[in-house]
C-alpha positions in Angstrom: 0.1 0.0 0.1 2.9 2.4 0.8 4.5 1.7 -2.9 1.0 2.1 -4.2 0.9 5.6 -2.6 4.0 6.5 -3.5 3.4 6.0 -7.2 0.3 7.7 -7.1 2.1 10.8 -5.7 4.7 10.6 -8.2 2.4 10.0 -11.2 -0.1 13.2 -10.0 3.2 15.2 -9.6 4.0 14.5 -13.1 0.6 15.1 -14.4 0.4 18.5 -12.6 3.9 19.5 -14.2 3.0 18.5 -17.8 -0.4 20.3 -17.2 1.4 23.7 -15.9 3.5 23.3 -19.1 0.9 23.1 -21.8 -2.2 24.7 -20.1 -1.0 27.1 -17.6 -2.7 25.6 -14.8 -2.0 22.6 -12.7 -5.9 21.5 -12.5 -8.6 22.3 -14.9 -11.9 23.0 -13.1 -15.3 22.4 -14.7 -18.2 24.0 -12.9 -22.1 23.9 -12.7 -22.3 27.2 -15.1 -24.5 27.2 -18.3 -23.2 29.5 -21.1 -25.9 31.5 -22.1 -27.6 31.8 -25.5 -26.1 35.3 -26.0 -22.9 34.2 -25.0 -22.9 31.2 -27.7 -24.2 33.6 -30.5 -21.5 36.0 -29.8 -18.8 33.0 -30.0 -20.2 31.9 -33.2 -19.7 35.0 -34.9 -15.9 33.9 -35.3 -16.8 30.3 -36.1 -17.1 29.7 -39.7 -17.8 26.0 -39.9 -18.4 23.2 -37.2 -19.0 19.7 -36.5 -21.6 18.0 -34.6 -21.4 14.8 -32.3 -24.8 13.0 -31.5 -24.7 10.7 -28.4 -27.1 7.7 -28.4 -26.7 6.5 -24.6 -28.6 3.1 -25.1 -27.1 -0.5 -24.8 -29.0 -3.9 -24.8 -26.3 -4.9 -22.6 -23.1 -3.6 -20.7 -19.7 -4.5 -21.8 -17.3 -4.9 -19.0 -14.7 -2.5 -20.6 -16.6 0.3 -21.7 -16.2 3.6 -20.4 -18.7 5.3 -22.3 -22.2 6.9 -21.1 -24.7 4.2 -21.5 -28.2 3.1 -20.1 -30.2 -0.2 -20.8 -32.4 0.5 -23.8 -36.0 0.7 -23.4 -38.4 1.7 -26.3 -40.3 4.3 -24.5 -37.5 5.9 -22.8 -35.9 6.1 -26.6 -38.9 7.9 -27.7 -39.0 10.5 -24.9 -35.1 11.1 -25.7 -35.9 11.6 -29.4 -38.4 14.6 -28.4 -35.6 16.0 -26.1 -32.8 15.8 -28.7 -35.2 17.6 -31.2 -35.5 20.3 -28.6 -31.8 20.7 -28.2 -31.5 21.0 -31.9 -34.5 23.6 -32.1 -32.2 25.5 -29.6 -29.0 25.6 -31.8 -31.0 26.7 -34.8 -30.7 30.4 -34.3 -27.1 30.0 -32.8 -25.6 28.3 -35.5 -27.5 29.9 -38.4 -26.6 29.0 -41.9 -23.0 27.9 -41.0 -22.1 24.8 -42.6 -22.0 21.7 -40.7 -18.9 19.6 -42.0 -18.8 16.7 -39.8 -21.5 14.7 -38.2 -20.8 11.6 -36.0 -23.3 9.6 -34.2 -21.7 7.6 -31.1 -22.7 5.7 -28.2 -23.8 3.7 -26.5 -25.0 2.0 -29.5 -26.8 4.1 -32.0 -28.5 1.2 -33.9 -30.4 0.4 -30.9 -32.6 3.2 -32.0 -32.9 2.7 -35.7 -36.7 2.2 -35.4 -37.5 4.2 -32.4 -36.6 7.9 -33.3 -33.5 7.9 -35.2 -35.1 8.6 -38.5 -37.0 11.4 -37.0 -33.7 13.0 -35.3 -31.6 12.8 -38.4 -34.5 14.4 -40.6 -34.7 17.1 -37.9 -31.0 17.6 -38.1 -30.8 18.1 -41.7 -34.2 20.3 -41.7 -32.5 22.7 -39.0 -28.9 23.0 -40.1 -26.8 23.6 -43.0 -25.5 20.0 -43.4 -22.6 19.8 -45.8 -21.3 16.1 -44.9 -22.0 12.4 -44.9 -23.1 10.6 -41.5 -20.5 8.7 -39.4 -22.0 6.1 -37.4 -21.2 3.4 -34.9 -22.9 0.0 -34.9 -23.4 -3.2 -33.4 -22.6 -6.6 -35.1 -26.1 -8.0 -34.2 -28.0 -5.0 -35.3 -26.7 -5.6 -38.8 -29.1 -7.6 -41.0 -30.3 -6.5 -44.4 -33.7 -4.7 -43.0 -31.3 -3.0 -40.6 -28.8 -2.2 -43.2 -31.3 -0.8 -45.4 -32.3 1.6 -42.8 -28.9 2.6 -42.2 -28.2 3.6 -45.7 -31.7 5.3 -46.0 -30.5 7.8 -43.0 -27.5 9.0 -45.3 -25.0 7.0 -43.4 -22.1 6.6 -45.6 -19.2 5.7 -43.1 -20.0 2.7 -40.7 -18.2 1.3 -37.7 -18.6 -1.9 -36.4 -17.8 -2.9 -32.8 -16.3 -6.2 -33.5 -13.5 -6.1 -30.7 -12.1 -9.6 -31.2 -11.9 -12.3 -33.7 -11.4 -15.3 -31.2 -14.1 -16.7 -29.3 -12.4 -16.8 -25.9 -11.6 -13.2 -26.0 -15.1 -12.2 -27.1 -16.4 -14.3 -23.8 -13.8 -12.0 -21.7 -15.7 -9.1 -23.4 -19.2 -10.3 -22.8 -19.4 -9.9 -26.6 -22.9 -11.6 -27.7 -21.9 -13.3 -30.8 -19.2 -15.9 -31.9 -16.3 -15.3 -34.4 -18.1 -17.3 -37.0 -21.1 -15.1 -36.9 -19.2 -11.7 -36.6 -17.0 -12.5 -39.6 -20.4 -13.3 -41.8 -21.9 -9.9 -40.6 -19.0 -7.9 -41.7 -18.4 -9.5 -44.8 -22.0 -9.0 -45.6 -21.8 -5.3 -44.6 -18.6 -4.6 -46.8 -20.5 -5.4 -49.7 -23.3 -2.9 -49.1 -21.7 0.2 -51.0 -20.5 2.3 -48.0 -17.8 4.7 -48.6 -15.6 3.2 -45.6 -16.5 0.5 -43.3 -14.5 0.5 -40.0 -13.9 -2.5 -37.7 -13.0 -1.8 -33.7 -10.7 -4.2 -32.6 -8.9 -4.4 -29.3 -5.7 -5.8 -28.5 -3.7 -6.6 -25.2 -6.6 -8.5 -23.7 -6.2 -10.8 -20.9 -3.9 -13.6 -21.7 -3.9 -12.7 -25.5 -0.7 -14.1 -27.2 1.4 -12.7 -30.1 0.3 -15.6 -32.4 -3.4 -14.6 -31.6 -2.4 -11.0 -32.7 -1.0 -12.1 -36.1 -3.9 -14.7 -36.7 -6.6 -11.7 -35.9 -4.7 -9.1 -37.7 -4.5 -11.3 -40.9 -8.1 -12.1 -40.5 -9.3 -8.6 -40.3 -7.6 -7.7 -43.6 -9.1 -11.0 -45.0 -12.6 -9.4 -44.2 -12.3 -7.0 -47.1 -12.8 -3.8 -44.6 -11.8 -0.3 -45.7 -10.3 0.5 -42.2 -9.5 -1.0 -38.7 -9.2 0.9 -35.6 -6.9 -1.2 -33.4 -6.6 0.0 -29.7 -5.1 -1.5 -26.7 -7.8 -2.3 -23.8 -8.0 0.6 -21.6 -8.8 0.0 -18.0 -10.9 3.0 -16.8 -11.2 2.6 -12.9 -14.9 2.8 -13.0 -15.7 0.0 -15.4 -15.7 -3.6 -14.4 -12.5 -4.6 -15.7 -10.9 -1.6 -14.6 -11.9 -2.4 -11.1 -9.7 -5.6 -11.0 -6.6 -5.0 -9.2 -3.2 -4.3 -10.9 0.0 -5.8 -9.7 2.7 -3.4 -9.0 5.7 -3.3 -11.4 3.4 -4.6 -14.4 3.3 -1.0 -16.1 6.6 -1.2 -17.8 6.0 -4.9 -18.9 2.6 -3.9 -20.5 3.9 -1.0 -22.4 6.5 -3.2 -24.1 3.8 -6.1 -24.6 1.4 -3.5 -26.3 4.3 -2.0 -28.5 5.1 -5.6 -29.7 1.5 -6.3 -30.6 0.9 -2.9 -32.5 4.1 -3.4 -34.2 2.6 -6.9 -35.5 -0.6 -5.1 -36.5 1.3 -2.3 -38.4 3.4 -4.9 -40.2 0.2 -6.6 -41.5 -1.8 -3.6 -42.5 1.2 -2.0 -44.2 1.9 -4.7 -46.3 -1.9 -5.3 -47.1 -2.2 -1.5 -48.5 -3.5 0.2 -45.6 -1.9 3.5 -44.3 -2.1 5.0 -40.6 -4.8 7.8 -40.6 -4.8 8.2 -36.9 -3.4 7.0 -33.7 -5.3 3.8 -33.9 -6.8 3.7 -37.4 -5.3 2.1 -40.4 -7.3 2.7 -43.9 -6.7 1.2 -47.0 -5.2 3.8 -49.4 -7.4 5.7 -51.6 -10.4 5.1 -49.3 -11.9 8.2 -47.4 -11.4 7.3 -44.0 -14.2 6.8 -41.1 -13.6 9.0 -38.2 -15.3 11.1 -35.3 -15.8 14.9 -35.4 -13.0 15.9 -37.8 -13.3 19.9 -37.4 -11.7 21.4 -34.1 -14.8 23.2 -33.1 -18.0 21.3 -32.5 -21.3 21.0 -30.3 -22.3 17.8 -28.7 -26.2 16.7 -28.6 -27.6 14.3 -26.1 -26.7 13.1 -22.6 -23.2 13.4 -22.0 -22.8 15.4 -25.3 -19.5 17.7 -25.0 -19.3 21.1 -27.0 -16.0 22.7 -27.7 -16.2 26.3 -29.1 -12.9 27.9 -28.9 -12.7 29.6 -25.4 -15.5 27.4 -23.8 -16.0 23.7 -23.1 -19.1 22.5 -21.7 -20.9 19.1 -21.2 -24.6 18.0 -20.8 -25.8 15.7 -18.0 -24.9 12.2 -18.4 -28.4 10.7 -17.0 -30.8 10.1 -19.5 -33.8 10.8 -17.3 -32.2 14.0 -16.2 -31.4 15.1 -19.7 -34.8 14.4 -20.8 -36.4 16.6 -17.9 -34.0 19.4 -18.4 -34.8 19.7 -21.9 -38.5 19.6 -21.2 -38.3 22.1 -18.3 -35.7 25.0 -19.9 -34.6 23.5 -23.2 -30.9 23.0 -21.7 -29.2 20.3 -20.1 -25.6 21.6 -19.4 -24.1 20.3 -16.2 -20.5 21.7 -16.3 -18.5 24.1 -18.2 -15.0 25.6 -18.2 -13.7 28.7 -19.7 -10.4 27.9 -21.8 -7.6 30.5 -21.8 -5.5 30.7 -25.1 -2.7 28.6 -23.7 -5.5 25.7 -22.9 -6.8 26.2 -26.3 -3.4 25.8 -28.0 -2.4 22.8 -25.9 -5.8 20.9 -26.9 -5.5 21.9 -30.5 -2.0 20.5 -30.6 -3.1 17.1 -28.9 -6.0 16.5 -31.1 -4.0 17.3 -34.4 -1.0 15.2 -33.2 -3.7 12.3 -32.5 -4.6 12.7 -36.1 -0.7 11.9 -36.8 -0.2 15.1 -39.2 -0.9 18.7 -39.4 -0.1 21.6 -41.2 1.7 24.4 -39.3 -0.4 27.0 -41.1 -3.6 25.5 -39.6 -2.1 26.5 -36.3 -1.2 30.0 -37.6 -4.9 30.3 -38.9 -6.5 29.4 -35.6 -4.4 31.2 -33.4 -2.4 34.0 -35.5 1.0 32.8 -34.1 3.8 30.7 -35.3 3.6 27.3 -33.9 7.3 27.1 -34.1 7.6 30.3 -31.7 5.3 28.5 -29.2 6.1 24.6 -29.5 9.5 24.8 -31.7 11.8 23.4 -28.9 9.3 20.3 -28.1 8.9 19.7 -31.9 12.6 19.5 -32.3 13.1 17.4 -29.2 10.5 14.9 -30.5 11.9 15.0 -34.0 15.5 14.2 -32.7 14.0 11.4 -30.7 12.4 9.9 -33.8 9.0 10.7 -32.6 8.1 12.8 -35.6 9.0 14.4 -38.6 9.1 18.1 -39.0 8.6 18.8 -42.9 8.8 22.7 -42.7 5.0 23.2 -43.4 3.9 19.9 -41.9 4.5 17.6 -39.0 4.0 13.9 -39.4 3.9 11.4 -36.4 6.3 8.4 -36.8 4.9 4.8 -35.9 7.5 5.3 -32.6 5.9 8.6 -31.9 2.3 7.1 -32.3 3.1 4.2 -30.1 4.3 6.9 -27.3 1.3 9.4 -27.7 -0.7 6.1 -26.6 1.4 5.7 -23.6 1.0 9.4 -22.9 -2.7 9.1 -23.2 -2.9 6.0 -20.9 -1.0 8.0 -18.4 -2.5 11.1 -18.6 -5.8 11.6 -20.8 -7.4 8.7 -19.1 -6.9 10.1 -15.6 -8.7 13.4 -16.8 -11.5 11.2 -18.5 -12.1 9.1 -15.5 -12.4 11.9 -13.2 -15.0 13.7 -15.6 -16.8 10.8 -16.8 -16.8 8.8 -13.5 -18.0 11.8 -11.4 -20.5 12.7 -14.0 -21.8 9.3 -14.2 -22.3 9.2 -10.4 -24.0 12.6 -10.2 -26.0 14.1 -12.8 -25.5 17.7 -11.8 -22.0 17.9 -10.1 -21.0 21.4 -8.6 -17.6 21.1 -9.9 -14.8 18.8 -11.1 -11.2 19.2 -10.8 -9.0 17.4 -13.4 
């Protein structure tokens, strides 16, 4: 216990130092304040385009590894949720105006639970209300992809579909409590791949309990053979408030885990690269010549629904996680914001850099356009250091992460970001209306 306490103290000290270096503060604090409509209208005067994230929180069962906001699906609750979402869309109509929406992502939870209990109404209301200039990217569950549902998905305008496969070996599917067999999910994915989507993505989790390198090799090759356009391959993240996250970790395994994950990721990289895929984000590998499946791709966005988060340059705010409370709040006042934080310029720059690096490449001119400053003047010494270490390539006008750098960004995410997310999402899951959350 003493060793564990010491490790936690050291970790917290390092996090605070990194946070101060890149954000200017040791702790970022979200408080129970709702930006007014007038404030948001003023902010949008300087926002030429935006993305929209729509959260569908319903699942038919809970997976033991999943950190996202979810509740068990009930048809009547889904219908009430539909009405609440339409009210939230209505709130933003005059605020957003005719600005183009250039990215629309539907996540969860399991969005396909609502295919026949409100999804069509929600999407149609979105397209009537906003200047939609994009196709839809949507998550799905393998058990929901029969031909009838695929026809419904295509009729919504979904061009980019992600399937939460997670594993292609039965023993690991059992660990993850996924309700299908490898044989069943392979048939499903092959059927979906022939439906004419612009991009079919498969989520795949590695570094599962007891998983071997030989199993990774086998699964990687089988993923390629499915004929899909993209694979999002990521390690099993153990968020403290999930079932798997609550399992005790033995001291001294962190370094061992890092090297095991690196070797597994190298195996997958080798398979994907020789099969004509290229890395398009930290975890995503996309077939060359295919437009990638991704979440919100623009730096500024609004989030709709329970737990929807919105980022508008100098403010971030988050809706309540509780579905019943979200519905009640929308019926009462037309707003369901639980927490918000005003962001200094240094916070904004740090966040921008993190997410652009997450995409593995960015143009320096984009930073200049966003902040009217030279990125080399702000972060030049870090870029030079990381280039010297082989983590990135500074090509003058563009910065590109190497495979080595991509892995260590994951390690940073595991050490730093997951702690932030656990505090924010964990607190919000327990308390629908927290007074404050210090990250």
